[in-house]
Structures are given as C-alpha cells and as structure tokens.
Biopython code that builds the backbone (N, CA, C, O; Angstrom):
import numpy as np
from Bio.PDB.StructureBuilder import StructureBuilder

atoms = [
    (1, "MET", "N", (-91.601, 60.726, 15.879)),
    (1, "MET", "CA", (-93.073, 60.405, 15.761)),
    (1, "MET", "C", (-93.715, 60.107, 17.003)),
    (1, "MET", "O", (-93.257, 59.287, 17.799)),
    (2, "ALA", "N", (-94.834, 60.799, 17.196)),
    (2, "ALA", "CA", (-95.545, 60.567, 18.484)),
    (2, "ALA", "C", (-96.412, 59.310, 18.424)),
    (2, "ALA", "O", (-97.025, 58.927, 17.427)),
    (3, "ARG", "N", (-96.384, 58.713, 19.629)),
    (3, "ARG", "CA", (-97.202, 57.450, 19.766)),
    (3, "ARG", "C", (-98.463, 57.863, 20.475)),
    (3, "ARG", "O", (-98.473, 58.370, 21.596)),
    (4, "TYR", "N", (-99.549, 57.606, 19.726)),
    (4, "TYR", "CA", (-100.907, 57.911, 20.302)),
    (4, "TYR", "C", (-101.463, 56.690, 21.132)),
    (4, "TYR", "O", (-101.334, 55.527, 20.750)),
    (5, "TRP", "N", (-102.082, 57.050, 22.280)),
    (5, "TRP", "CA", (-102.654, 55.991, 23.068)),
    (5, "TRP", "C", (-104.134, 55.810, 22.830)),
    (5, "TRP", "O", (-104.727, 54.750, 23.032)),
    (6, "PHE", "N", (-104.710, 56.971, 22.366)),
    (6, "PHE", "CA", (-106.168, 57.038, 22.205)),
    (6, "PHE", "C", (-106.513, 57.367, 20.797)),
    (6, "PHE", "O", (-105.688, 57.929, 20.077)),
    (7, "LYS", "N", (-107.779, 57.018, 20.344)),
    (7, "LYS", "CA", (-108.293, 57.416, 19.047)),
    (7, "LYS", "C", (-109.536, 58.122, 19.183)),
    (7, "LYS", "O", (-110.306, 57.798, 20.088)),
    (8, "GLN", "N", (-109.843, 59.134, 18.314)),
    (8, "GLN", "CA", (-111.093, 59.856, 18.448)),
    (8, "GLN", "C", (-112.303, 58.930, 18.229)),
    (8, "GLN", "O", (-112.272, 57.935, 17.505)),
    (9, "LYS", "N", (-113.362, 59.350, 18.920)),
    (9, "LYS", "CA", (-114.626, 58.575, 18.707)),
    (9, "LYS", "C", (-115.259, 58.960, 17.364)),
    (9, "LYS", "O", (-115.029, 60.059, 16.859)),
    (10, "ARG", "N", (-116.029, 58.081, 16.807)),
    (10, "ARG", "CA", (-116.573, 58.307, 15.483)),
    (10, "ARG", "C", (-117.834, 59.220, 15.703)),
    (10, "ARG", "O", (-118.081, 60.087, 14.864)),
    (11, "TYR", "N", (-118.593, 59.065, 16.740)),
    (11, "TYR", "CA", (-119.697, 59.918, 17.088)),
    (11, "TYR", "C", (-119.492, 60.531, 18.420)),
    (11, "TYR", "O", (-119.085, 59.872, 19.377)),
    (12, "GLY", "N", (-119.785, 61.841, 18.483)),
    (12, "GLY", "CA", (-119.718, 62.554, 19.827)),
    (12, "GLY", "C", (-118.444, 63.151, 20.057)),
    (12, "GLY", "O", (-117.715, 63.461, 19.114)),
    (13, "PHE", "N", (-118.102, 63.348, 21.346)),
    (13, "PHE", "CA", (-116.858, 64.093, 21.849)),
    (13, "PHE", "C", (-116.096, 63.246, 22.572)),
    (13, "PHE", "O", (-116.623, 62.450, 23.349)),
    (14, "GLY", "N", (-114.702, 63.320, 22.393)),
    (14, "GLY", "CA", (-113.814, 62.501, 23.248)),
    (14, "GLY", "C", (-113.076, 61.417, 22.452)),
    (14, "GLY", "O", (-113.015, 61.423, 21.223)),
    (15, "ALA", "N", (-112.516, 60.480, 23.244)),
    (15, "ALA", "CA", (-111.691, 59.459, 22.687)),
    (15, "ALA", "C", (-111.846, 58.182, 23.394)),
    (15, "ALA", "O", (-112.470, 58.131, 24.453)),
    (16, "SER", "N", (-111.283, 57.106, 22.835)),
    (16, "SER", "CA", (-111.310, 55.763, 23.503)),
    (16, "SER", "C", (-109.896, 55.231, 23.351)),
    (16, "SER", "O", (-109.151, 55.647, 22.464)),
    (17, "PRO", "N", (-109.540, 54.303, 24.233)),
    (17, "PRO", "CA", (-108.213, 53.688, 24.237)),
    (17, "PRO", "C", (-107.996, 52.889, 22.934)),
    (17, "PRO", "O", (-108.894, 52.170, 22.495)),
    (18, "ALA", "N", (-106.796, 53.016, 22.312)),
    (18, "ALA", "CA", (-106.432, 52.368, 21.127)),
    (18, "ALA", "C", (-105.201, 51.476, 21.237)),
    (18, "ALA", "O", (-104.968, 50.637, 20.367)),
    (19, "THR", "N", (-104.441, 51.639, 22.254)),
    (19, "THR", "CA", (-103.215, 50.804, 22.390)),
    (19, "THR", "C", (-103.194, 50.262, 23.848)),
    (19, "THR", "O", (-103.942, 50.702, 24.722)),
    (20, "TRP", "N", (-102.334, 49.330, 24.035)),
    (20, "TRP", "CA", (-102.140, 48.816, 25.465)),
    (20, "TRP", "C", (-101.897, 49.904, 26.477)),
    (20, "TRP", "O", (-102.402, 49.889, 27.599)),
    (21, "GLU", "N", (-101.071, 50.884, 26.012)),
    (21, "GLU", "CA", (-100.709, 52.035, 26.934)),
    (21, "GLU", "C", (-102.040, 52.767, 27.376)),
    (21, "GLU", "O", (-102.265, 53.031, 28.557)),
    (22, "GLY", "N", (-102.872, 53.061, 26.385)),
    (22, "GLY", "CA", (-104.174, 53.651, 26.695)),
    (22, "GLY", "C", (-105.046, 52.829, 27.618)),
    (22, "GLY", "O", (-105.641, 53.388, 28.539)),
    (23, "TRP", "N", (-105.148, 51.547, 27.417)),
    (23, "TRP", "CA", (-105.903, 50.741, 28.229)),
    (23, "TRP", "C", (-105.323, 50.584, 29.645)),
    (23, "TRP", "O", (-106.072, 50.546, 30.621)),
    (24, "ALA", "N", (-104.059, 50.498, 29.748)),
    (24, "ALA", "CA", (-103.309, 50.513, 31.052)),
    (24, "ALA", "C", (-103.537, 51.761, 31.817)),
    (24, "ALA", "O", (-103.799, 51.738, 33.020)),
    (25, "PHE", "N", (-103.436, 52.892, 31.098)),
    (25, "PHE", "CA", (-103.681, 54.215, 31.688)),
    (25, "PHE", "C", (-105.143, 54.336, 32.227)),
    (25, "PHE", "O", (-105.347, 54.764, 33.362)),
    (26, "THR", "N", (-106.073, 53.983, 31.464)),
    (26, "THR", "CA", (-107.395, 54.020, 31.797)),
    (26, "THR", "C", (-107.662, 52.986, 33.067)),
    (26, "THR", "O", (-108.341, 53.362, 34.023)),
    (27, "GLY", "N", (-107.144, 51.800, 33.017)),
    (27, "GLY", "CA", (-107.304, 50.834, 34.092)),
    (27, "GLY", "C", (-106.631, 51.333, 35.373)),
    (27, "GLY", "O", (-107.138, 51.080, 36.466)),
    (28, "ALA", "N", (-105.510, 52.029, 35.261)),
    (28, "ALA", "CA", (-104.900, 52.613, 36.482)),
    (28, "ALA", "C", (-105.744, 53.670, 37.021)),
    (28, "ALA", "O", (-105.939, 53.690, 38.236)),
    (29, "TYR", "N", (-106.305, 54.612, 36.217)),
    (29, "TYR", "CA", (-107.167, 55.687, 36.766)),
    (29, "TYR", "C", (-108.382, 55.031, 37.435)),
    (29, "TYR", "O", (-108.758, 55.485, 38.516)),
    (30, "VAL", "N", (-109.021, 53.998, 36.875)),
    (30, "VAL", "CA", (-110.259, 53.438, 37.546)),
    (30, "VAL", "C", (-109.789, 52.747, 38.805)),
    (30, "VAL", "O", (-110.459, 52.854, 39.833)),
    (31, "ALA", "N", (-108.631, 52.017, 38.777)),
    (31, "ALA", "CA", (-108.221, 51.321, 40.046)),
    (31, "ALA", "C", (-107.917, 52.331, 41.162)),
    (31, "ALA", "O", (-108.232, 52.061, 42.321)),
    (32, "LEU", "N", (-107.295, 53.522, 40.838)),
    (32, "LEU", "CA", (-107.027, 54.479, 41.882)),
    (32, "LEU", "C", (-108.302, 55.038, 42.474)),
    (32, "LEU", "O", (-108.403, 55.244, 43.684)),
    (33, "LEU", "N", (-109.369, 55.304, 41.527)),
    (33, "LEU", "CA", (-110.638, 55.750, 42.037)),
    (33, "LEU", "C", (-111.205, 54.721, 42.982)),
    (33, "LEU", "O", (-111.633, 55.076, 44.080)),
    (34, "LEU", "N", (-111.225, 53.473, 42.602)),
    (34, "LEU", "CA", (-111.817, 52.404, 43.398)),
    (34, "LEU", "C", (-111.043, 52.240, 44.733)),
    (34, "LEU", "O", (-111.667, 51.976, 45.761)),
    (35, "LEU", "N", (-109.758, 52.385, 44.736)),
    (35, "LEU", "CA", (-108.931, 52.316, 45.975)),
    (35, "LEU", "C", (-109.380, 53.461, 46.802)),
    (35, "LEU", "O", (-109.665, 53.281, 47.986)),
    (36, "GLY", "N", (-109.459, 54.652, 46.236)),
    (36, "GLY", "CA", (-109.873, 55.763, 47.064)),
    (36, "GLY", "C", (-111.263, 55.634, 47.635)),
    (36, "GLY", "O", (-111.487, 55.985, 48.793)),
    (37, "SER", "N", (-112.143, 55.170, 46.903)),
    (37, "SER", "CA", (-113.649, 54.976, 47.452)),
    (37, "SER", "C", (-113.537, 53.941, 48.632)),
    (37, "SER", "O", (-114.174, 54.151, 49.664)),
    (38, "ALA", "N", (-112.782, 52.886, 48.506)),
    (38, "ALA", "CA", (-112.652, 51.951, 49.564)),
    (38, "ALA", "C", (-112.089, 52.608, 50.785)),
    (38, "ALA", "O", (-112.636, 52.426, 51.872)),
    (39, "TRP", "N", (-110.976, 53.400, 50.661)),
    (39, "TRP", "CA", (-110.379, 54.145, 51.739)),
    (39, "TRP", "C", (-111.445, 55.024, 52.422)),
    (39, "TRP", "O", (-111.605, 55.080, 53.642)),
    (40, "MET", "N", (-112.180, 55.727, 51.473)),
    (40, "MET", "CA", (-113.256, 56.626, 52.068)),
    (40, "MET", "C", (-114.300, 55.947, 52.816)),
    (40, "MET", "O", (-114.819, 56.507, 53.782)),
    (41, "ALA", "N", (-114.666, 54.724, 52.426)),
    (41, "ALA", "CA", (-115.770, 53.989, 53.109)),
    (41, "ALA", "C", (-115.463, 53.715, 54.557)),
    (41, "ALA", "O", (-116.385, 53.546, 55.355)),
    (42, "ALA", "N", (-114.267, 53.667, 54.907)),
    (42, "ALA", "CA", (-113.944, 53.429, 56.369)),
    (42, "ALA", "C", (-114.351, 54.487, 57.298)),
    (42, "ALA", "O", (-114.652, 54.192, 58.455)),
    (43, "ALA", "N", (-114.385, 55.763, 56.855)),
    (43, "ALA", "CA", (-114.766, 56.857, 57.565)),
    (43, "ALA", "C", (-115.246, 57.958, 56.707)),
    (43, "ALA", "O", (-114.546, 58.951, 56.511)),
    (44, "PRO", "N", (-116.469, 57.805, 56.168)),
    (44, "PRO", "CA", (-116.857, 58.711, 55.083)),
    (44, "PRO", "C", (-117.027, 60.242, 55.472)),
    (44, "PRO", "O", (-116.806, 61.158, 54.679)),
    (45, "GLU", "N", (-117.437, 60.409, 56.755)),
    (45, "GLU", "CA", (-117.522, 61.909, 57.140)),
    (45, "GLU", "C", (-116.189, 62.616, 57.275)),
    (45, "GLU", "O", (-116.072, 63.821, 57.053)),
    (46, "ALA", "N", (-115.211, 61.853, 57.636)),
    (46, "ALA", "CA", (-113.887, 62.494, 57.757)),
    (46, "ALA", "C", (-113.028, 62.538, 56.535)),
    (46, "ALA", "O", (-112.087, 63.325, 56.430)),
    (47, "ARG", "N", (-113.377, 61.660, 55.593)),
    (47, "ARG", "CA", (-112.493, 61.637, 54.321)),
    (47, "ARG", "C", (-113.147, 61.978, 53.110)),
    (47, "ARG", "O", (-112.542, 61.827, 52.049)),
    (48, "ALA", "N", (-114.403, 62.456, 53.135)),
    (48, "ALA", "CA", (-115.119, 62.776, 51.806)),
    (48, "ALA", "C", (-114.514, 63.841, 51.070)),
    (48, "ALA", "O", (-114.313, 63.732, 49.861)),
    (49, "LEU", "N", (-114.178, 64.978, 51.793)),
    (49, "LEU", "CA", (-113.641, 66.091, 51.117)),
    (49, "LEU", "C", (-112.291, 65.764, 50.453)),
    (49, "LEU", "O", (-112.045, 66.086, 49.291)),
    (50, "THR", "N", (-111.403, 65.088, 51.274)),
    (50, "THR", "CA", (-110.124, 64.628, 50.708)),
    (50, "THR", "C", (-110.203, 63.764, 49.518)),
    (50, "THR", "O", (-109.448, 63.918, 48.558)),
    (51, "TYR", "N", (-111.114, 62.855, 49.576)),
    (51, "TYR", "CA", (-111.390, 61.842, 48.463)),
    (51, "TYR", "C", (-111.787, 62.638, 47.175)),
    (51, "TYR", "O", (-111.202, 62.434, 46.112)),
    (52, "PHE", "N", (-112.778, 63.533, 47.297)),
    (52, "PHE", "CA", (-113.327, 64.167, 46.181)),
    (52, "PHE", "C", (-112.291, 65.192, 45.614)),
    (52, "PHE", "O", (-112.342, 65.453, 44.413)),
    (53, "THR", "N", (-111.415, 65.747, 46.360)),
    (53, "THR", "CA", (-110.336, 66.502, 45.926)),
    (53, "THR", "C", (-109.320, 65.714, 45.141)),
    (53, "THR", "O", (-108.888, 66.126, 44.065)),
    (54, "ILE", "N", (-108.946, 64.592, 45.679)),
    (54, "ILE", "CA", (-107.986, 63.733, 44.946)),
    (54, "ILE", "C", (-108.687, 63.203, 43.724)),
    (54, "ILE", "O", (-108.006, 63.087, 42.706)),
    (55, "ALA", "N", (-109.909, 62.877, 43.690)),
    (55, "ALA", "CA", (-110.624, 62.299, 42.543)),
    (55, "ALA", "C", (-110.660, 63.406, 41.439)),
    (55, "ALA", "O", (-110.454, 63.130, 40.257)),
    (56, "ALA", "N", (-110.929, 64.668, 41.876)),
    (56, "ALA", "CA", (-110.944, 65.714, 40.845)),
    (56, "ALA", "C", (-109.524, 65.920, 40.261)),
    (56, "ALA", "O", (-109.410, 66.121, 39.052)),
    (57, "ILE", "N", (-108.468, 65.880, 41.045)),
    (57, "ILE", "CA", (-107.085, 66.061, 40.579)),
    (57, "ILE", "C", (-106.849, 64.936, 39.611)),
    (57, "ILE", "O", (-106.377, 65.207, 38.507)),
    (58, "LEU", "N", (-107.158, 63.607, 39.958)),
    (58, "LEU", "CA", (-106.958, 62.554, 39.072)),
    (58, "LEU", "C", (-107.731, 62.626, 37.755)),
    (58, "LEU", "O", (-107.177, 62.230, 36.730)),
    (59, "THR", "N", (-108.848, 63.057, 37.722)),
    (59, "THR", "CA", (-109.751, 63.239, 36.615)),
    (59, "THR", "C", (-109.141, 64.351, 35.618)),
    (59, "THR", "O", (-109.038, 64.159, 34.406)),
    (60, "ILE", "N", (-108.762, 65.496, 36.248)),
    (60, "ILE", "CA", (-108.167, 66.487, 35.450)),
    (60, "ILE", "C", (-106.861, 66.032, 34.750)),
    (60, "ILE", "O", (-106.599, 66.389, 33.601)),
    (61, "ALA", "N", (-106.074, 65.255, 35.462)),
    (61, "ALA", "CA", (-104.879, 64.745, 34.946)),
    (61, "ALA", "C", (-105.099, 63.680, 33.810)),
    (61, "ALA", "O", (-104.398, 63.622, 32.800)),
    (62, "PHE", "N", (-106.189, 62.815, 34.099)),
    (62, "PHE", "CA", (-106.516, 61.786, 33.129)),
    (62, "PHE", "C", (-107.064, 62.397, 31.850)),
    (62, "PHE", "O", (-106.791, 61.920, 30.749)),
    (63, "VAL", "N", (-107.843, 63.466, 32.016)),
    (63, "VAL", "CA", (-108.385, 64.084, 30.716)),
    (63, "VAL", "C", (-107.244, 64.798, 30.000)),
    (63, "VAL", "O", (-107.192, 64.741, 28.772)),
    (64, "ALA", "N", (-106.351, 65.448, 30.680)),
    (64, "ALA", "CA", (-105.238, 66.279, 30.067)),
    (64, "ALA", "C", (-104.341, 65.243, 29.283)),
    (64, "ALA", "O", (-103.972, 65.471, 28.131)),
    (65, "ILE", "N", (-104.031, 64.165, 29.927)),
    (65, "ILE", "CA", (-103.118, 63.247, 29.284)),
    (65, "ILE", "C", (-103.821, 62.507, 28.159)),
    (65, "ILE", "O", (-103.173, 62.219, 27.152)),
    (66, "SER", "N", (-105.112, 62.178, 28.264)),
    (66, "SER", "CA", (-105.817, 61.488, 27.179)),
    (66, "SER", "C", (-105.886, 62.563, 26.065)),
    (66, "SER", "O", (-105.644, 62.185, 24.919)),
    (67, "TRP", "N", (-106.163, 63.743, 26.262)),
    (67, "TRP", "CA", (-106.301, 64.701, 25.237)),
    (67, "TRP", "C", (-105.021, 64.858, 24.431)),
    (67, "TRP", "O", (-105.063, 64.874, 23.200)),
    (68, "ARG", "N", (-103.757, 64.988, 25.185)),
    (68, "ARG", "CA", (-102.621, 65.072, 24.484)),
    (68, "ARG", "C", (-102.123, 63.887, 23.725)),
    (68, "ARG", "O", (-101.272, 64.015, 22.844)),
    (69, "THR", "N", (-102.682, 62.645, 24.080)),
    (69, "THR", "CA", (-102.204, 61.558, 23.428)),
    (69, "THR", "C", (-103.276, 60.898, 22.557)),
    (69, "THR", "O", (-103.262, 59.687, 22.338)),
    (70, "THR", "N", (-104.236, 61.751, 22.050)),
    (70, "THR", "CA", (-105.243, 61.307, 21.100)),
    (70, "THR", "C", (-104.941, 61.703, 19.759)),
    (70, "THR", "O", (-104.718, 62.879, 19.472)),
    (71, "GLU", "N", (-104.923, 60.679, 18.846)),
    (71, "GLU", "CA", (-104.646, 60.973, 17.425)),
    (71, "GLU", "C", (-105.861, 61.672, 16.810)),
    (71, "GLU", "O", (-106.964, 61.125, 16.821)),
    (72, "GLY", "N", (-105.665, 62.847, 16.289)),
    (72, "GLY", "CA", (-106.646, 63.627, 15.643)),
    (72, "GLY", "C", (-107.429, 64.623, 16.505)),
    (72, "GLY", "O", (-108.368, 65.263, 16.031)),
    (73, "GLY", "N", (-107.043, 64.741, 17.729)),
    (73, "GLY", "CA", (-107.679, 65.642, 18.751)),
    (73, "GLY", "C", (-109.112, 65.353, 19.114)),
    (73, "GLY", "O", (-109.723, 64.373, 18.687)),
    (74, "TRP", "N", (-109.615, 66.261, 19.928)),
    (74, "TRP", "CA", (-110.992, 66.020, 20.373)),
    (74, "TRP", "C", (-111.835, 67.133, 19.779)),
    (74, "TRP", "O", (-111.481, 68.306, 19.897)),
    (75, "ARG", "N", (-112.949, 66.784, 19.142)),
    (75, "ARG", "CA", (-113.945, 67.680, 18.683)),
    (75, "ARG", "C", (-115.213, 66.846, 18.472)),
    (75, "ARG", "O", (-115.142, 65.618, 18.500)),
    (76, "TRP", "N", (-116.372, 67.483, 18.262)),
    (76, "TRP", "CA", (-117.602, 66.789, 18.065)),
    (76, "TRP", "C", (-117.531, 66.167, 16.734)),
    (76, "TRP", "O", (-117.095, 66.813, 15.781)),
    (77, "ARG", "N", (-117.938, 64.938, 16.608)),
    (77, "ARG", "CA", (-118.018, 64.140, 15.361)),
    (77, "ARG", "C", (-119.337, 63.596, 15.097)),
    (77, "ARG", "O", (-120.078, 63.156, 15.976)),
    (78, "TRP", "N", (-119.610, 63.642, 13.842)),
    (78, "TRP", "CA", (-120.989, 63.041, 13.409)),
    (78, "TRP", "C", (-120.790, 61.853, 12.460)),
    (78, "TRP", "O", (-121.596, 61.671, 11.548)),
    (79, "GLY", "N", (-119.753, 61.050, 12.642)),
    (79, "GLY", "CA", (-119.550, 59.955, 11.845)),
    (79, "GLY", "C", (-118.298, 60.126, 10.926)),
    (79, "GLY", "O", (-117.282, 60.662, 11.370)),
    (80, "ARG", "N", (-118.368, 59.722, 9.795)),
    (80, "ARG", "CA", (-117.310, 59.880, 8.835)),
    (80, "ARG", "C", (-117.230, 61.270, 8.289)),
    (80, "ARG", "O", (-117.873, 61.578, 7.285)),
    (81, "ASP", "N", (-116.400, 62.185, 8.969)),
    (81, "ASP", "CA", (-116.184, 63.512, 8.414)),
    (81, "ASP", "C", (-114.767, 63.929, 8.553)),
    (81, "ASP", "O", (-114.403, 65.028, 8.136)),
]
sb = StructureBuilder()
sb.init_structure("model")
sb.init_model(0)
sb.init_chain("A")
sb.init_seg("    ")
for serial, (resi, resn, name, xyz) in enumerate(atoms, 1):
    if name == "N":
        sb.init_residue(resn, " ", resi, " ")
    sb.init_atom(name, np.array(xyz, "f"), 0.0, 1.0, " ", f" {name:<3s}", serial, name[0])
structure = sb.get_structure()
C-alpha cells in the first residue's frame, strides 16, 4: 500500500501536505530556496544564473514528487465532485 504525503485540494488545481512527511518535504524545499537566495545575495551578478537554474531544478523535483505522492491525483476541482 502506498503512503501518500499530500491530499488533493478541494477547489482548484494541486495538492497540500497531509502528513508529517509532506510537511517536512515542503519545509526542506522552502529552506533550500531560502539558503540559495542568501548565498546569491553575497554576489548577485555572479550567482544569479546559477541560483535560478538550481531553483528551477528544485521546483521541478518538488512538483514531480508531490504529484506522485498525492492521493487522488491532480486535476481541477470544484468542491465536492
């Protein structure tokens, strides 16, 4: 049996954390983005491209893992349907 970290939203598209694993995964994603932005702030001209590349890779990985660990999948929802 698969363990789901996220649950589908009632309205709109996407998911939200439903277990401690989902919250920890979301927190780690945000923490990595904040650490990267602090690193980039030291020399923004030299590090901007690297930061945005890393942020894009992290975001793609976050969305992919969230999508695979969401109970019920992602689709547009209008409430109870």
